[in-house]
N, C-alpha and C positions, 0 to 999 in steps of 0.2 A: 474617753471613749464616746464615739460616735453615738447619738439619740435621734429617735424618732426625726423626723425632718430634715437629714444633712444630704447631702450628695453623695451615693457611695461610692468613693476614690474608684478609678479605671485599675485594673492586671493584667495581666497579658504574662503567664506564668504556666513553666512547664505539669502536664498531670503524671501519673505513672504508668504511662507509654511514652510518655515524653512527648509527646503532642500538643501546644500552645494553646492554652486558652484564654482566652481575648471577650472581654467584656464588651468590646463594642457589640458581638456580633447579639446580646443580650439585649439589645439597643428594645424599647416597646414592650419588654418580659417582665417576669416578676421568679425571683429568682433568691434561691438560701445560702447564705455563707455562714458557715462554722466553724471557729479557731478551736482547736487540741493541743495540747503537751505535744503530746509524740505518739507516734504508731506503736500499737503490740502490748501498749500499758494496761491494766485492767478497765480502769474505765472508760481508755480511750476505743479499747476493742467494745464492749459491750454499748456505750451508746454510736459506732461506726456501723452493727449489725441490728443496732434498730431504726439504724435510717435503712441500710439496705433492704430489711421483711417489711416496708412500707414503701418501698421505693415506688414501689407498681401505682401506687396512687398520688403520690408526689410528680410521674409523670401522669398519669390521667389527667392534673388537676394543669399541667405545663408545665412545672414550675421546680427548676434544674436544681441539680443539689451538686454545693462545690468545700470539699472540707480541706481543709487550707494547719500545717505548722509547719516548722524549718529542717524538716526532714529531708532528705536525699529523694530522688525520684525513683530510688534501688531503693533503699527504703519505703517507699508509699510500692511499690510495685509489690512487695516481699511481703507486707502490712495486708495490701487490696487480696493479691494471690493464697495467701493461706487462709483467709473470709469469705472471699468469693465477692466483694464486694466490687458495683457496679456504677459509679458514679465515676465523679474524676478528682482524686487528694491529690492538690497542690503543690506543691514543691518551693515556700517563696523561703529559699534558704538565705535571702541578705535582709528578711524582716519588710519588705519594705510595702506588701499588703499588711501585715501585722500589726504594723508601727501606724499606718495610714487610717486604720478603724481605731488606734487608741488597745490594742488586750495584749501590748506590749507593756505588762508592769510589777510593782514590785509586790512581791511574794512572803513568802511566811511559813517556815512550815520546822515543830522542835525548836521556834524559838530563833531558829535562826532564817535571817532576811536574804534576798534573795529576787533573781529578774526572771519573768516566764509570761506564756502566755495564758491571757484570763480564757479561762473556757464560755465563747460565747459566741451566740449564734446574732445574724440580723438579716430580716426577711429585706430586698430590694424590690419595692414598688415598681409597677413600670413604669411608671416619671422618670424612672432613675432617681430616688429617694428612699432612704433609710424609713421603712416601713412599719418593724416591729422591733427591738429590739431583748436578746432573754441571756442577762448575764449566771455566772456562776450555774449552769446549767444542772438538772437532774439527767443525771446520764442514760438512767435508765429507762425513763417518760419521751425524751427530749422528743422525739419524732413525734409520740402521737400531742402533744405540748404544743407544736407550732402548726399541726394538721388540723389540731383543736380551732387553733387561731384562723385555719384559712378559710376555715370552712367543709375541709374533707372531712372532717371524719362522721358530719353527721349524718350524713345523709346513712351508712353502714349504721349508724344507731339508730335511724325509725326505722328501716325497713326490719328489726333487728322484730323489735315492739308492735308491730302493726297483725305481724301475724299471729302473737300472743292474746289479743285481745281480739279479735273476730270470734273467734271458737266459743270465748268469757261467754260474749251478748249473747250466742244464740242459744247460749244451753240457761239462760237465763229469764227469757221468757217463757218456755213451757209451763213455768213453776209459776208466772205471774194467775191464767186462766185454774188453775189446777185449788187455787186460794181461793177464786171468786165461786164455783160452784160449792163450794164445801160449806160457805157463808150463808148462800143463798137455799139450800136444804134444809140447814140447821130453823132457817126460820120460819115457816108454814109448821114444823113441828111444834114449837115455842104456839105458836097461835093456837094449832089444834089444843092444847092441853088447855089452856087457857078456857076458851067453849066448853069444854067437859065440864070444869070445877064447876 
């Protein structure tokens, strides 16, 4: 599997609409390539829908997202239409890009060994080199994990915290003078009591 710092492999593959997505058009841009085992399977569906939910945030940051599997264009189209996926799903039927990234690996299930796609993601930097790698990603938090690394999740978190912090500060300020006044009133009374005795 390719590591951060390695040059990102070139690709020119069809997406779910049959259009060729060429990496040459991404020169000077950051982009995310994520590899998944198969269309419409539970984990792959959760992962894809998570990315779709946060797609506006990726778009705002100017980071295109590409899903890649060995499924055909027709399979990708059916998958994309069923779940309203609006980002390219690349049909790498000959495993050219899958093997170039080193994600065609030996896997095991119920004690049986077999070859398959490692669920991994690669963020490619504007210099054309791999910036970050996510191996064996969590399908439920994948999009959020990537956005957190990029920094796209930080502005949203800060915006939520600021409004709640301001009212607390305003409510606390009137209490301080009230405490001071009560202390001031008590001190003359104490002095008078001492003088009478």
